[in-house]
C-alpha positions in Angstrom: 105.2 141.9 112.1 104.8 144.8 109.9 107.0 145.6 107.0 107.4 147.5 103.8 104.6 146.1 101.7 102.8 142.9 100.8 104.0 140.3 98.3 107.7 140.9 98.9 110.1 138.5 100.4 113.2 140.7 100.2 113.9 144.3 101.2 114.3 145.7 97.7 111.6 148.2 96.7 111.3 150.9 94.0 111.8 154.4 95.2 108.3 155.4 94.1 106.7 152.7 96.3 108.7 153.7 99.3 107.5 157.2 99.2 103.8 156.2 99.1 104.0 154.3 102.4 106.1 156.5 104.7 104.5 155.3 108.0 102.6 152.1 107.5 104.7 150.2 104.9 107.8 149.6 107.0 109.0 149.2 110.5 111.9 151.6 111.1 114.3 151.7 113.9 116.8 154.5 114.3 120.3 153.4 115.0 120.9 156.4 117.3 118.3 157.0 119.9 118.8 159.8 122.5 118.2 158.6 126.1 116.5 160.7 128.7 118.8 162.1 131.4 117.0 160.1 134.1 117.5 156.9 132.3 121.1 157.6 131.7 121.6 158.3 135.4 119.9 155.1 136.4 122.0 153.1 133.9 125.2 154.5 135.2 124.3 153.7 138.8 123.3 150.1 138.0 126.5 149.5 136.0 128.7 150.7 138.8 127.0 148.3 141.2 127.3 145.3 138.9 130.1 143.5 137.3 131.3 144.4 133.8 130.2 141.0 132.4 126.7 141.5 133.7 126.6 144.9 132.2 127.7 143.7 128.8 125.1 140.9 128.9 122.3 143.4 129.7 123.5 145.8 127.0 123.6 143.0 124.4 120.2 141.7 125.6 118.5 145.1 125.3 119.9 145.5 121.9 118.7 142.1 120.8 115.1 142.6 122.0 114.1 145.0 119.2 115.1 142.5 116.6 112.7 139.8 118.0 109.9 139.8 115.5 106.3 138.8 116.0 106.9 135.6 113.9 109.6 134.6 116.3 107.0 134.4 119.1 104.8 132.3 116.9 107.7 130.0 116.2 108.3 129.5 119.9 104.7 128.8 120.5 104.7 126.3 117.6 107.7 124.5 119.0 106.0 123.6 122.3 103.3 121.3 120.8 106.1 119.5 118.8 108.0 118.9 122.0 105.0 117.9 124.1 103.5 115.5 121.6 106.9 113.9 120.9 107.2 113.1 124.6 103.7 111.6 124.6 104.5 109.4 121.6 107.7 108.3 123.2 106.0 107.4 126.5 106.3 104.1 128.3 110.1 104.0 127.8 112.7 103.2 130.4 114.3 106.6 130.0 114.1 108.9 133.0 110.6 109.9 133.8 109.2 109.1 130.3 107.8 105.8 131.7 105.3 107.9 133.7 103.9 109.3 130.4 101.3 106.7 129.4 97.8 106.8 127.9 96.2 104.3 130.3 97.1 102.1 133.2 95.6 98.7 134.1 96.1 97.3 137.6 94.7 94.7 139.9 92.8 96.0 142.9 94.5 95.4 146.2 91.2 95.6 148.1 87.8 94.0 147.4 85.7 96.3 145.2 82.5 97.8 146.6 79.3 96.0 145.7 77.1 97.5 143.1 73.4 97.3 143.8 72.3 99.2 140.8 71.8 96.1 138.7 74.8 96.7 136.5 76.1 93.2 137.3 74.0 90.1 136.8 75.3 88.4 139.9 77.1 90.6 142.5 78.6 87.6 144.2 80.9 87.0 141.2 82.9 90.1 142.3 84.2 88.1 145.3 85.0 85.1 143.1 87.0 87.1 140.6 88.8 89.2 143.2 89.8 86.1 145.2 91.1 84.5 142.1 93.3 87.4 141.4 94.8 87.6 144.9 95.3 83.9 145.5 98.8 82.7 146.4 101.0 81.4 143.6 104.6 80.6 142.9 104.7 82.6 139.7 105.7 86.2 139.5 102.5 88.3 139.9 101.7 91.1 137.4 100.7 94.1 139.4 100.0 96.8 136.7 100.3 97.5 133.0 100.8 100.9 131.3 100.1 101.4 127.7 101.4 104.1 125.4 101.4 104.7 121.7 104.5 102.6 120.9 105.2 100.4 124.0 103.6 98.9 127.1 105.2 98.7 130.6 104.6 95.8 132.9 105.2 96.0 136.7 106.1 92.6 138.2 106.0 91.8 141.8 109.5 92.1 143.4 111.1 92.7 140.0 109.9 96.2 138.9 109.0 97.7 135.6 109.8 96.3 132.2 108.9 98.2 129.1 108.8 97.2 125.4 106.5 95.6 122.9 104.2 92.7 123.7 106.8 89.9 123.4 109.8 91.7 124.8 108.0 93.3 127.8 108.1 90.4 130.3 111.4 88.7 131.0 111.7 84.9 130.7 109.9 84.1 133.9 106.5 82.5 134.7 104.0 85.3 135.4 100.7 85.2 137.1 98.2 87.3 135.1 94.8 85.8 135.6 92.8 88.6 133.9 95.3 89.1 131.1 96.3 92.7 131.7 99.3 92.4 129.4 97.0 91.2 126.6 94.6 94.1 127.3 97.3 96.7 127.3 98.7 95.3 124.0 95.3 95.3 122.4 94.6 98.8 123.5 98.0 100.0 122.1 97.5 98.3 118.7 93.8 98.4 118.1 92.4 101.5 120.0 95.0 104.2 119.5 97.5 105.2 116.8 100.1 107.9 116.6 100.3 108.0 112.8 97.9 110.9 112.5 99.6 112.8 115.3 103.0 112.5 113.5 101.4 113.9 110.3 100.1 116.9 112.3 103.6 117.4 113.8 105.1 117.4 110.4 102.6 120.1 109.4 103.8 122.1 112.5 107.4 121.7 111.4 106.5 122.9 107.9 104.8 126.0 109.4 107.9 126.5 111.6 110.1 126.6 108.5 107.8 128.9 106.7 107.8 131.3 109.7 111.6 131.2 109.7 111.6 132.4 106.1 109.8 135.6 107.0 112.0 138.6 106.2 114.1 140.1 109.0 115.8 143.4 109.6 118.3 144.9 107.3 119.9 148.3 106.9 118.9 151.0 104.3 119.4 154.7 103.8 116.5 157.0 104.0 116.2 160.1 101.8 118.0 162.1 104.4 121.1 159.9 104.2 120.6 158.3 107.6 121.1 154.5 108.0 118.0 152.9 109.4 116.8 149.3 110.0 113.8 148.2 108.0 111.9 145.0 107.7 109.5 144.3 104.7 106.2 142.4 104.9 106.3 138.7 104.1 104.8 137.7 100.8 101.1 136.9 100.6 101.8 133.4 99.3 104.1 132.6 102.2 101.7 133.7 104.8 98.7 131.9 103.2 100.6 128.6 103.0 101.7 128.9 106.7 98.1 129.7 107.7 96.7 126.7 105.9 99.3 124.2 107.2 98.9 125.5 110.8 95.1 125.4 110.6 95.0 121.8 109.3 97.5 120.7 111.9 95.8 122.4 114.9 92.3 121.0 114.0 93.7 117.5 113.3 95.6 117.5 116.6 92.5 118.5 118.5 90.6 115.6 117.0 93.4 113.1 117.7 93.7 114.1 121.3 90.0 114.1 121.8 89.8 110.6 120.4 92.7 109.6 122.7 90.7 110.5 125.7 87.5 108.9 124.4 89.4 105.7 123.7 90.7 105.5 127.3 87.3 106.2 128.8 85.7 103.6 126.7 88.3 100.9 127.5 88.0 101.7 131.2 84.3 101.2 131.2 84.5 97.9 129.2 87.4 96.4 131.1 86.2 97.3 134.6 82.7 96.0 133.8 83.9 92.7 132.2 86.3 92.0 135.0 83.7 92.8 137.7 85.7 95.7 139.1 88.7 93.5 139.9 90.7 95.6 137.6 91.2 99.4 137.9 91.8 101.5 134.8 93.1 105.0 135.0 93.9 107.6 132.4 97.5 108.8 132.2 97.5 112.3 133.7 100.9 113.3 132.3 100.0 112.3 128.7 96.6 114.0 128.9 98.1 117.3 130.2 100.9 117.4 127.7 98.4 116.5 124.8 96.0 119.3 125.7 98.8 121.8 126.2 100.0 120.9 122.8 96.5 121.6 121.3 96.4 124.9 123.2 99.7 126.2 122.0 98.9 125.0 118.5 95.6 126.9 118.6 97.4 130.0 119.9 99.8 129.9 117.0 96.9 129.7 114.6 95.2 132.7 116.2 98.4 134.7 116.2 99.1 133.8 112.5 95.6 134.8 111.6 95.9 138.1 113.3 99.2 138.7 111.4 97.6 138.0 108.0 94.7 140.2 108.7 96.9 143.0 109.9 99.1 142.8 106.8 96.0 142.8 104.6 94.6 145.9 106.3 97.9 147.8 106.2 98.4 147.0 102.6 95.1 148.6 101.8 95.8 151.9 103.5 
C-alpha cells in the first residue's frame, strides 16, 4: 500500500527526495533476511518429512506472499461482485444450476388457500371458485410454475419439465393450460418491472476500477546508499487513486439502489398478483438471486472502504 511518495506512477525519484523520506516514503524489503535458529530447525524437519515438490511449492509460495500488495486484495474483492451479478443477470438459463437463479417465481397452489377473514377480499367464496378453476381436469399441458429473471423466463410444464427462453420461445408447440396467465405475468414482470441495464453500467465501473487498481506500481529493485539491492514500491499517483475512488463509489452506491429496487419490485408484484388471483397463485422471491445480489453489494462496499482507507493513508504519509 505504501510507497515512495505521492503523485508518482513509476519508481524513479531524485536522490534528494529519497533522503527526505527514509522510513515513510517507501516499502523496503531486504533480499537477504537472517532466519532464527529455531525457525531453521523447524523448516529442516518439515522438509525432511515432505516430498521435494511440496517443499518447493511452499518455498515459492512464501516468497510470493510479500509481493502481494494491498491493492491486490482490493482487486480480488472487486472481482466478486462482478462474478455474482453476472450470474444473477444470466439467470433462468438451461445451463447447470443457473436456472435456479431467478428473481421471482409464480406457481399455482396445490392446496386450497386459507380463508381470509380480515376483509381484504370482497367475497371470500371467490377463493374456492378461482382455485377450482385452476385445478380442474383438462387435456392440455398444465403450467405448474414460472420463474422470471432479468433476461429470460422459465416455464415448468406438467410431465414435460422446464423450458427457458423469451416469451415466445419459452413454451414448446403444445396446447397449455394457464388459466391465470402466469406466463404473461412473468413476461410482464421481466420486461416492465425490472431491468439489468443499470446493473451492467455499475459492473462496467467496477471493471474500470479493477483496471485502475492493476495499474498501481509494484515492486522493483534499487540500490540503497550502502550499495545493497533492495525491493521498493512507490506510491500510486494522486490522480489514479482519485479516479479509482470515484468510479468505485459511484458503482457501489448505484448497485445498492438497483438491488434494493429489485427486492421492492418482487415484493410489490407478489402482493398484487396474490391479491388479484385470490391467493390461487403463490409468488416467491428467488433466494439465490437475492443472496448473490446482496453479497455483490457487500463486497463492492468493502472495496470502497478499503480504497478510501488507502487514499487517506497515502495522504497522511505524504504530509509527514
